[in-house]
LUMDREN-461472 format. One record per residue (C-alpha): x, y, z; residue in three letters. Coordinates in Angstrom, 2 decimals. Layout:
BEGIN
        c1        c2        c3   code
         X         Y         Z    ALA
...
***
This chain:
BEGIN
        c1        c2        c3   code
    -28.07    -12.75     39.79    MET
    -27.38     -9.11     38.92    GLY
    -23.65     -9.76     38.82    PHE
    -24.02    -12.50     36.19    MET
    -26.18    -10.26     34.02    LEU
    -23.55     -7.54     34.22    ARG
    -20.78     -9.98     33.27    VAL
    -22.78    -11.34     30.35    ARG
    -23.61     -7.88     29.05    LEU
    -19.97     -6.80     29.37    ALA
    -18.86     -9.93     27.52    SER
    -21.46     -9.34     24.82    PHE
    -20.36     -5.74     24.26    PHE
    -16.69     -6.70     24.30    ALA
    -17.37     -9.36     21.65    GLY
    -19.46     -6.93     19.59    ALA
    -16.69     -4.34     19.74    ALA
    -14.07     -6.88     18.70    ALA
    -16.26     -8.10     15.82    ALA
    -16.90     -4.53     14.69    ALA
    -13.19     -3.71     14.77    ALA
    -12.32     -6.87     12.81    GLY
    -15.10     -6.26     10.30    GLY
    -14.07     -2.64      9.88    GLY
    -10.49     -3.69      9.22    TYR
    -11.52     -6.20      6.56    PHE
    -13.85     -3.68      4.92    LEU
    -11.05     -1.12      4.87    TYR
     -8.65     -3.60      3.24    LYS
    -11.32     -4.53      0.69    ASP
    -11.93     -0.85     -0.07    TYR
     -8.20     -0.18     -0.53    LYS
     -7.87     -3.18     -2.86    LEU
    -10.83     -2.02     -4.98    ALA
     -9.51      1.55     -5.04    HIS
     -6.05      0.46     -6.17    ASP
     -7.53     -1.76     -8.87    SER
     -9.74      1.03    -10.20    THR
     -6.89      3.55    -10.07    ALA
     -4.69      1.18    -12.08    LEU
     -7.39      0.73    -14.72    LYS
     -7.96      4.48    -14.98    VAL
     -4.22      5.11    -15.32    LYS
     -4.04      2.54    -18.13    GLY
     -6.97      4.18    -19.87    LEU
     -5.39      7.61    -19.47    TYR
     -2.11      6.39    -20.97    ASP
     -3.97      4.81    -23.89    HIS
     -5.98      7.95    -24.62    VAL
     -2.89     10.14    -24.22    ASP
     -0.98      8.03    -26.75    ALA
     -3.84      8.33    -29.25    HIS
     -3.99     12.08    -28.67    TYR
     -0.28     12.47    -29.35    LYS
     -0.54     10.36    -32.52    ALA
     -3.45     12.45    -33.78    LEU
     -1.55     15.64    -32.96    ASP
      1.41     14.41    -35.04    LYS
     -0.88     13.53    -37.94    ARG
     -2.54     16.93    -37.75    LEU
      0.82     18.71    -37.77    ALA
      1.92     16.69    -40.80    ALA
     -1.30     17.48    -42.68    LEU
     -1.02     21.18    -41.86    GLU
      2.58     21.20    -43.09    ALA
      1.50     19.45    -46.27    GLN
     -1.34     21.92    -46.77    LYS
      1.02     24.90    -46.32    CYS
      3.43     23.42    -48.86    ALA
      0.66     22.91    -51.43    GLU
     -1.04     26.26    -50.94    SER
      2.04     28.39    -51.45    SER
      3.66     27.29    -54.70    PRO
      6.69     29.10    -56.04    VAL
      5.54     31.86    -58.38    VAL
      7.89     32.71    -61.22    ASP
      7.95     36.27    -62.47    ALA
      6.77     36.53    -66.07    PRO
      9.60     37.28    -68.47    SER
      8.81     39.98    -70.98    ASP
***
């Protein structure tokens, strides 16, 4: 009787270990898939924001150049 109990317990723990290993593998794959998806979305958002930043920087440089051109007109010397 004791032998059968030992065999059943060993089988139970072997099955539990196999199920835990399989479940851990599937959870890891699910985690990696979610991580890659999130990383791709963040990269897309970063590229979008970076493009807007560069466009605003160009507009700012153009406005500053325009402001410098308007603020320093050519001054003619008065002719006496």
